C-alpha positions in Angstrom: 0.0 0.0 0.0 2.9 2.3 0.8 4.1 1.9 -2.8 0.8 3.1 -4.3 0.5 6.0 -1.9 4.1 7.0 -2.8 3.3 6.7 -6.5 0.2 8.7 -6.2 1.8 11.3 -4.2 4.7 11.7 -6.7 2.1 11.8 -9.5 0.1 14.6 -7.8 3.3 16.4 -7.1 4.5 16.1 -10.7 1.2 17.2 -12.1 1.2 20.2 -9.7 4.8 21.1 -10.7 3.6 21.1 -14.4 0.2 22.6 -14.0 0.9 25.5 -11.6 3.6 27.1 -13.9 1.5 26.5 -17.0 -1.5 28.1 -15.3 0.6 31.1 -14.3 2.2 31.5 -17.7 -1.2 31.1 -19.3 -2.8 33.6 -17.0 0.1 36.1 -17.6 -0.2 35.7 -21.4 -4.0 36.1 -21.3 -3.8 39.3 -19.3 -0.9 40.6 -21.5 -2.8 40.0 -24.7 -6.0 41.4 -23.3 -4.1 44.7 -22.4 -2.5 44.8 -25.8 -5.9 44.3 -27.5 -7.5 47.0 -25.4 -4.7 49.4 -26.4 -5.1 48.5 -30.0 -8.9 49.1 -30.0 -8.4 52.3 -28.1 -5.8 53.6 -30.7 -8.2 52.5 -33.6 -11.1 54.3 -32.0 -9.0 57.4 -31.4 -8.0 57.5 -35.1 -11.6 57.1 -36.1 -12.7 60.0 -33.7 -9.9 62.2 -35.0 -11.0 61.6 -38.7 -14.6 62.3 -37.8 -13.5 65.4 -35.9 -11.5 66.6 -38.9 -14.5 66.0 -41.2 -16.7 68.1 -38.8 -14.2 70.9 -38.6 -14.0 71.0 -42.4 -17.8 71.1 -42.7 -18.0 73.9 -40.0 -15.3 75.8 -41.7 -17.1 75.6 -45.1 -20.4 76.6 -43.4 -18.7 79.5 -41.6 -17.3 80.8 -44.9 -20.7 80.6 -46.4 -22.2 82.6 -43.6 -19.5 85.2 -43.7 -20.1 85.5 -47.5 -23.8 85.9 -46.9 -23.1 88.6 -44.3 -21.3 90.7 -46.8 -23.8 90.4 -49.6 -25.3 93.7 -50.7 -28.9 92.5 -50.2 -28.3 91.9 -46.5 -27.1 95.4 -45.9 -29.7 96.9 -48.1 -32.5 95.0 -46.2 -31.2 96.3 -42.9 -30.9 99.9 -44.2 -34.3 99.8 -45.7 -35.9 98.3 -42.6 -34.3 101.0 -40.5 -35.6 103.8 -42.8 -39.3 103.0 -43.3 -38.9 100.5 -46.1 -36.6 102.7 -48.3 -32.8 102.2 -48.6 -31.4 105.8 -48.2 -28.2 104.7 -50.1 -29.8 103.9 -53.4 -33.6 104.3 -52.9 -34.4 100.6 -53.3 -37.4 99.3 -51.4 -37.3 96.7 -48.8 -39.2 94.3 -51.1 -36.6 95.0 -53.9 -33.8 94.0 -51.6 -35.6 90.9 -50.5 -36.2 89.9 -54.1 -32.4 90.4 -54.8 -31.5 88.3 -51.8 -34.0 85.5 -53.0 -32.2 85.6 -56.4 -28.8 85.2 -54.8 -30.1 82.3 -52.8 -31.6 80.5 -55.9 -28.2 80.9 -57.7 -26.3 79.6 -54.7 -28.6 76.6 -54.4 -28.1 75.8 -58.1 -24.2 76.0 -57.8 -23.7 74.4 -54.4 -24.7 70.8 -54.1 -24.4 70.9 -50.4 -27.2 73.6 -50.2 -30.6 72.1 -50.5 -32.7 74.8 -48.8 -32.3 78.2 -47.3 -33.8 79.2 -44.0 -35.5 82.5 -43.6 -33.5 85.3 -41.9 -35.1 86.4 -38.6 -37.2 89.5 -39.0 -35.4 92.8 -38.6 -37.4 95.2 -36.6 -39.6 97.3 -38.9 -39.7 94.7 -41.7 -42.9 93.0 -42.9 
């Protein structure tokens, strides 16, 4: 009986000597690979976010340029002047409605030239306009 017990004990010890290091190495490898995978996914997502941010910045810059262009259009200034002077522009005598029509014509041309523009919104009412 002592021989079997000795054999079993040596077998168990041998298995433990092999399994414990294998388990430790496997666990270490698992957590190392997991950390690397998380880093890789994080980097890939960061690249995607940066690309999307650049696209949004480009779009906003384009829209800002369009707004700045619109601000400097003669019809905008004429509408404001006419609205402040009872519907008549003191600079050239144009009526508020004439300036609005000119602005509408500009919008129509812009919509025909720029594929990104599919509609224009109304400019908020200036005090004194109809």
